[in-house]
C-alpha positions as CSV (number, residue, x, y, z in Angstrom):
1,M,86.3,98.1,105.0
2,K,84.8,98.3,108.5
3,S,86.7,99.7,111.5
4,F,86.1,99.6,115.2
5,L,86.4,103.4,115.0
6,K,83.2,105.3,114.4
7,I,83.4,106.6,110.8
8,E,80.5,108.8,109.6
9,K,78.9,107.9,106.2
10,H,80.1,111.1,104.5
11,S,83.5,111.2,106.1
12,D,86.4,112.2,103.9
13,F,88.6,109.6,105.5
14,P,87.2,106.1,105.5
15,M,89.5,103.1,105.9
16,E,90.0,102.9,102.1
17,N,91.6,106.4,102.1
18,I,94.6,106.4,104.5
19,P,96.0,109.8,103.5
20,F,99.4,111.1,104.8
21,G,100.1,114.3,106.5
22,V,102.0,116.0,109.3
23,F,100.5,117.4,112.5
24,L,101.8,119.1,115.7
25,N,102.0,116.7,118.7
26,Q,103.4,118.4,121.8
27,D,105.0,121.1,119.7
28,E,106.8,118.6,117.5
29,P,105.9,117.6,113.9
30,H,104.7,114.0,113.6
31,I,103.8,112.2,110.4
32,C,100.2,110.9,110.6
33,T,97.2,109.6,108.8
34,A,93.5,110.2,109.2
35,I,90.7,107.7,109.8
36,G,87.2,109.0,110.3
37,E,87.4,111.9,112.8
38,F,90.8,110.9,114.2
39,V,94.4,111.7,113.4
40,V,96.6,108.6,113.8
41,D,100.2,109.3,114.9
42,L,102.4,107.2,112.7
43,N,105.5,108.5,114.4
44,I,104.4,106.9,117.7
45,L,103.2,103.7,116.0
46,E,106.7,103.4,114.5
47,S,108.4,104.0,117.8
48,F,106.3,101.2,119.3
49,G,107.7,98.9,116.6
50,Y,104.5,98.4,114.7
51,F,106.2,98.7,111.3
52,K,109.2,96.5,112.3
53,D,108.1,93.7,109.8
54,C,107.8,96.0,106.9
55,S,110.4,96.1,104.1
56,F,111.1,99.8,104.9
57,A,111.4,99.4,108.7
58,D,115.2,100.2,108.8
59,E,114.6,103.5,107.1
60,K,112.3,104.7,109.9
61,P,110.5,107.1,107.6
62,F,107.8,108.1,110.1
63,S,110.3,109.5,112.5
64,E,111.0,112.4,110.1
65,A,109.4,115.8,110.3
66,V,108.2,115.7,106.7
67,L,107.1,113.0,104.3
68,N,110.0,113.3,101.8
69,K,111.9,110.3,103.0
70,F,108.8,108.1,103.0
71,M,107.8,109.4,99.5
72,S,111.3,108.5,98.2
73,L,110.8,104.9,99.1
74,G,108.4,104.4,96.2
75,K,105.1,102.7,95.6
76,E,105.9,99.4,97.3
77,A,106.6,101.0,100.6
78,R,103.4,103.2,100.3
79,V,101.2,100.2,99.5
80,E,102.7,98.2,102.4
81,A,102.3,101.0,104.9
82,R,98.7,101.6,103.9
83,K,97.8,97.9,104.3
84,K,99.5,97.7,107.7
85,I,97.6,100.7,109.0
86,Q,94.3,99.4,107.7
87,E,94.9,96.0,109.4
88,L,95.4,97.8,112.7
89,F,92.0,99.5,112.7
90,L,89.8,96.7,111.3
91,E,86.8,96.0,113.4
92,N,88.3,92.7,114.7
93,S,91.6,94.2,115.5
94,P,93.1,93.2,118.9
95,I,93.7,96.8,119.9
96,S,90.0,97.8,119.6
97,G,89.6,97.6,123.3
98,G,93.0,98.9,124.3
99,K,92.1,102.4,125.5
100,G,95.5,103.2,127.0
101,F,97.2,102.4,123.7
102,L,94.6,104.2,121.6
103,D,95.0,107.3,123.7
104,K,98.6,107.5,122.7
105,I,98.1,107.3,119.0
106,L,94.6,108.8,118.3
107,F,93.8,112.5,118.4
108,P,90.7,114.5,117.4
109,L,90.9,115.5,113.8
110,E,89.0,118.8,114.4
111,K,91.5,119.9,117.0
112,A,94.7,118.9,115.2
113,T,97.1,121.6,114.0
114,M,98.2,120.5,110.6
115,L,101.5,121.4,109.1
116,L,102.9,121.6,105.6
117,P,103.5,117.9,104.9
118,V,106.4,118.1,102.6
119,A,109.6,120.0,102.2
120,I,108.9,121.3,98.7
121,G,112.0,121.8,96.6
122,D,110.4,122.8,93.3
123,Y,107.0,123.9,92.1
124,T,105.6,123.9,88.6
125,D,102.2,125.2,87.7
126,F,100.6,124.0,84.5
127,Y,97.8,125.6,82.4
128,S,95.9,122.4,81.4
129,S,92.2,123.3,81.3
130,R,91.0,124.0,77.8
131,E,87.9,125.7,79.1
132,H,89.9,128.0,81.4
133,A,92.5,128.8,78.7
134,T,89.7,129.5,76.2
135,N,87.8,131.8,78.6
136,V,90.8,133.8,79.5
137,G,91.9,134.0,75.8
138,I,88.5,135.3,74.8
139,M,88.6,138.0,77.4
140,F,92.0,139.3,76.5
141,R,92.4,138.4,72.8
142,G,88.9,137.6,71.4
143,K,87.3,134.4,70.2
144,E,89.5,134.1,67.1
145,N,92.7,134.0,69.1
146,A,91.5,132.4,72.3
147,L,94.0,129.6,72.4
148,M,97.7,130.2,71.7
149,P,99.1,128.2,68.7
150,N,101.1,125.8,71.0
151,W,98.3,125.1,73.5
152,L,96.8,121.9,71.9
153,H,100.3,120.5,71.3
154,L,101.9,120.6,74.7
155,P,101.1,121.1,78.4
156,V,102.0,124.8,79.0
157,A,103.5,125.6,82.4
158,Y,105.7,128.0,84.4
159,H,107.9,127.5,87.4
160,G,106.3,128.9,90.6
161,R,107.6,129.8,94.0
162,A,108.0,126.8,96.3
163,S,108.8,128.9,99.4
164,S,105.4,130.6,99.6
165,I,103.3,127.4,99.4
166,V,101.4,127.3,102.7
167,V,99.1,124.8,104.4
168,S,95.3,125.3,104.7
169,G,94.4,127.6,107.4
170,T,97.2,130.0,106.8
171,D,96.0,133.7,106.5
172,L,96.7,135.5,103.3
173,I,98.1,139.0,103.3
174,R,96.8,141.1,100.4
175,P,99.8,141.8,98.2
176,S,100.9,145.1,96.7
177,G,102.7,145.8,93.4
178,Q,102.8,147.8,90.2
179,I,99.4,148.2,88.6
180,K,98.8,149.9,85.2
181,N,95.2,151.0,84.9
182,D,93.8,151.6,81.4
183,D,93.0,155.2,82.1
184,K,96.4,156.1,83.5
185,P,99.5,156.9,81.5
186,A,101.9,155.1,83.8
187,P,101.8,152.3,86.4
188,E,101.2,153.1,90.1
189,F,102.1,151.2,93.2
190,S,99.2,150.0,95.3
191,K,97.5,147.0,96.9
192,T,95.9,144.6,94.4
193,N,92.2,145.3,93.9
194,Q,91.7,142.1,91.9
195,L,92.7,139.3,94.3
196,D,91.5,136.0,92.8
197,F,91.5,132.3,93.5
198,E,92.4,129.5,91.0
199,L,90.8,126.1,91.6
200,E,93.6,123.6,91.1
201,M,94.9,120.2,92.2
202,G,98.5,119.3,92.8
203,F,100.5,116.1,92.7
204,F,103.7,115.3,94.6
205,I,106.7,113.4,93.2
206,G,107.5,110.3,95.1
207,T,110.5,108.7,93.4
208,G,112.2,111.2,91.1
209,N,114.2,110.7,87.9
210,E,117.8,111.2,87.2
211,L,119.1,114.2,85.2
212,G,119.1,113.3,81.5
213,K,116.5,110.5,81.9
214,P,113.0,111.6,81.1
215,V,110.0,109.9,82.7
216,K,107.9,108.1,80.1
217,S,104.2,108.8,80.1
218,E,103.4,105.1,80.6
219,N,105.6,105.0,83.7
220,A,104.6,108.4,85.1
221,F,102.2,107.2,87.8
222,E,105.0,105.1,89.3
223,H,106.7,108.4,90.2
224,I,103.6,110.2,91.7
225,F,103.0,109.8,95.4
226,G,99.6,111.5,95.7
227,M,97.4,114.5,95.3
228,V,96.3,117.6,97.2
229,L,93.9,120.5,96.7
230,V,95.5,123.7,95.5
231,N,94.4,127.4,95.6
232,D,96.8,129.3,93.3
233,W,96.1,132.8,94.5
234,S,96.4,135.4,91.8
235,A,96.5,139.2,91.7
236,R,95.0,139.9,88.3
237,D,95.8,143.6,88.1
238,I,99.5,143.0,88.9
239,Q,99.4,140.0,86.5
240,K,98.0,142.1,83.6
241,W,100.9,144.6,83.8
242,E,103.8,142.1,84.3
243,Y,103.0,139.0,82.4
244,V,104.3,140.1,79.0
245,P,106.7,138.6,77.9
246,L,107.6,136.0,80.5
247,G,104.3,135.3,82.3
248,P,103.3,135.4,86.0
249,F,105.8,136.6,88.6
250,L,104.7,138.8,91.5
251,S,101.1,138.2,90.7
252,K,101.4,134.6,91.9
253,N,104.5,134.3,94.1
254,F,102.9,135.7,97.4
255,A,101.0,132.5,98.3
256,T,99.7,129.1,97.1
257,T,97.5,127.3,99.6
258,I,97.3,123.5,99.7
259,S,95.2,121.0,101.7
260,P,97.2,119.2,104.5
261,W,96.4,115.6,103.5
262,I,98.1,113.9,100.5
263,I,95.7,111.4,99.0
264,T,97.5,108.5,97.5
265,L,97.0,107.1,94.0
266,E,96.0,103.8,95.5
267,A,93.0,105.4,97.3
268,L,92.0,107.1,94.0
269,E,92.2,103.9,91.9
270,P,88.5,103.2,91.8
271,F,87.8,106.6,90.3
272,K,90.0,106.5,87.2
273,V,88.2,107.7,84.1
274,E,88.9,108.8,80.5
275,G,90.0,112.3,79.8
276,P,88.8,114.7,77.1
277,K,89.4,113.7,73.5
278,Q,92.6,115.2,72.3
279,E,92.9,116.7,68.8
280,P,95.3,116.9,67.2
281,E,96.7,113.6,68.4
282,P,99.5,114.2,70.9
283,M,103.1,113.4,70.0
284,D,104.3,109.8,70.9
285,Y,105.9,110.9,74.2
286,L,102.6,112.4,75.4
287,K,100.3,109.5,74.5
288,T,98.5,107.8,77.4
289,Q,96.4,104.7,77.4
290,G,93.3,103.5,79.4
291,N,91.9,105.8,82.0
292,P,94.6,108.4,82.7
293,T,92.7,110.8,84.9
294,Y,90.3,110.8,87.9
295,D,86.7,111.7,88.7
296,I,87.2,114.2,91.5
297,N,84.4,116.6,92.4
298,L,85.6,120.1,93.3
299,E,83.8,122.9,95.1
300,V,84.7,126.5,96.0
301,Y,83.1,128.4,98.8
302,I,83.4,132.0,100.0
303,K,82.6,133.2,103.5
304,S,82.5,136.9,104.2
305,G,82.9,138.3,107.7
306,K,79.1,138.9,107.8
307,M,78.2,135.3,106.8
308,S,77.6,132.4,109.2
309,E,78.0,129.7,106.6
310,P,80.2,129.4,103.5
311,Y,78.5,130.1,100.1
312,L,79.1,127.8,97.1
313,I,80.4,129.8,94.1
314,S,81.9,127.1,91.8
315,K,81.6,123.3,91.1
316,S,84.1,121.7,88.8
317,N,85.8,118.3,88.3
318,F,89.4,117.2,87.9
319,K,88.4,115.1,84.9
320,Y,87.8,118.2,82.8
321,L,91.5,118.8,82.4
322,Y,92.7,118.4,78.8
323,W,96.3,117.4,79.8
324,N,96.5,114.7,82.4
325,M,99.2,114.2,85.1
326,A,101.1,111.6,83.2
327,Q,101.4,113.9,80.2
328,Q,102.4,116.8,82.4
329,L,105.2,114.8,84.1
330,A,106.4,113.3,80.8
331,H,106.5,116.8,79.2
332,H,108.2,118.3,82.2
333,T,111.1,115.8,82.0
334,I,111.3,115.2,78.2
335,T,114.4,117.5,78.1
336,G,116.0,115.4,80.8
337,C,115.0,117.7,83.6
338,N,115.3,115.8,86.9
339,T,112.6,115.7,89.6
340,R,113.1,115.0,93.3
341,P,110.9,113.6,96.1
342,G,108.6,116.3,97.3
343,D,108.5,118.4,94.1
344,M,105.0,119.7,93.5
345,M,103.2,120.1,90.3
346,A,99.8,121.9,90.0
347,S,97.2,121.3,87.4
348,G,96.4,124.9,86.5
349,T,92.9,126.3,86.9
350,I,90.3,123.6,86.5
351,S,87.2,125.0,84.6
352,G,84.5,123.0,82.9
353,P,81.9,123.5,80.1
354,E,79.3,125.4,82.2
355,K,79.4,128.7,83.9
356,E,79.1,127.1,87.3
357,N,82.3,125.1,86.5
358,R,84.6,128.1,86.1
359,G,87.6,127.9,88.4
360,S,88.4,131.6,89.1
361,M,86.7,134.9,89.9
362,L,88.1,136.2,86.6
363,E,85.9,133.7,84.8
364,L,82.9,133.6,87.1
365,T,82.4,137.3,87.0
366,W,83.7,137.6,83.4
367,R,86.5,140.1,84.3
368,G,84.2,141.9,86.8
369,T,81.3,142.6,84.5
370,E,79.0,140.0,86.1
371,P,79.4,140.3,89.9
372,I,78.5,137.4,92.2
373,K,75.7,138.2,94.7
374,L,76.3,136.8,98.2
375,P,73.7,135.9,100.8
376,D,74.8,138.8,103.0
377,G,73.6,141.2,100.3
378,S,77.1,142.2,99.1
379,E,78.6,141.6,95.6
380,R,82.0,140.3,94.6
381,K,84.0,141.0,91.4
382,F,87.1,139.8,93.2
383,F,87.8,139.2,96.9
384,N,87.6,141.7,99.8
385,D,89.6,141.7,103.0
386,G,87.9,139.5,105.5
387,D,86.8,137.0,102.9
388,E,87.7,133.3,103.5
389,V,88.0,131.1,100.4
390,I,87.5,127.3,100.9
391,I,88.1,124.6,98.4
392,K,86.8,121.1,98.9
393,G,87.2,117.9,96.9
394,Y,86.0,114.3,97.0
395,C,85.4,111.2,94.9
396,E,82.2,109.2,95.2
397,K,81.2,105.9,93.6
398,D,79.2,102.8,94.6
399,G,78.8,104.0,98.2
400,L,82.6,104.7,98.6
401,R,83.7,108.3,99.3
402,I,87.3,109.4,99.3
403,G,87.8,113.0,100.4
404,F,90.6,115.5,100.3
405,G,89.6,117.6,103.3
406,E,89.9,121.3,102.4
407,S,92.2,124.1,101.4
408,K,91.2,127.4,103.0
409,G,92.7,130.9,103.5
410,L,91.5,134.1,105.1
411,I,92.4,137.4,103.4
412,L,93.9,140.0,105.6
413,P,94.7,143.7,104.6
414,D,98.3,144.5,103.6
415,G,100.5,144.8,106.7
416,Q,98.0,143.4,109.2
């Protein structure tokens, strides 16, 4: 699709993308999209009556401060809105020469202050990468007991902390907690020395389900609005002491960083692929047909205070996940658990078959025994204060690129 706006060849946001986010316009949150190097203010477009002929016009979803209302309107409204926005910016659009009008709705992407796009009610974090689960299992339990007995039968997950999900660009304060070192008889209280990233992706619920009415796997994508990049920060030394018997708590509740742009399933449709072969065969409620996952390239970079450019430390792909999003949502709701617009579910760490595909420092450095050497001459087992961690993601096929932007966070010392 060609636009009258200049869109670079490798832009994350061509006309086929049309992501949704929220940015700050004159100190007020405005719902927006991105095209090329511009933020498009949908709040102002709606106030000008541009969406008056749409089926959702009376709802005025773009006048809200977050996307929840728009998400709740379902797939039909989303498809209609995307098409309407695309029509406005086609190369033969009548507004292409209207500088006064364009000045009111277009803003430079690089200068935009992006906000958390959703009021997130609940957050569930899955554990769906077989390679990641195997790597961690080998480290802590040995090869013979790497995967727990239930892992190949169901998508394992825990409920995370929604209140500490933050948007890309938010600084991260190094957390403190109880840490039990192997050479000490009792735990001590200190800052974490094993601050880690987890390379994940998240999806947002659009239309939820009622209490007592599970979402079927074949209908799951009708309930999913779109996807974001996720860095599920982890304090490994705090986690080691606390996780038995109920799993992560303080080791993960201090921050989870997401990218600001929600990429819709419609934009990702050309990149659907098969997932890994599942053995044993899943139970009926977990079976999915066709191509239930997406070919999304993922990259993780680190930038220390001494480096001028970020350094690539990991390359993975969303398609490596053993349990796909439809299975995750079907399993989450099989008990009758209800979901609501704006609920977020994360994939769990996405690792692949090769060392370069590992999605955490825990795996990349093999529990600190194989440090990563950086261009500034330093080494990392885990992250230092002053390190910035950047996650990027994109799909690419037949000349079409759909990007996710980035999820980044700078690590600050405790109390700074």
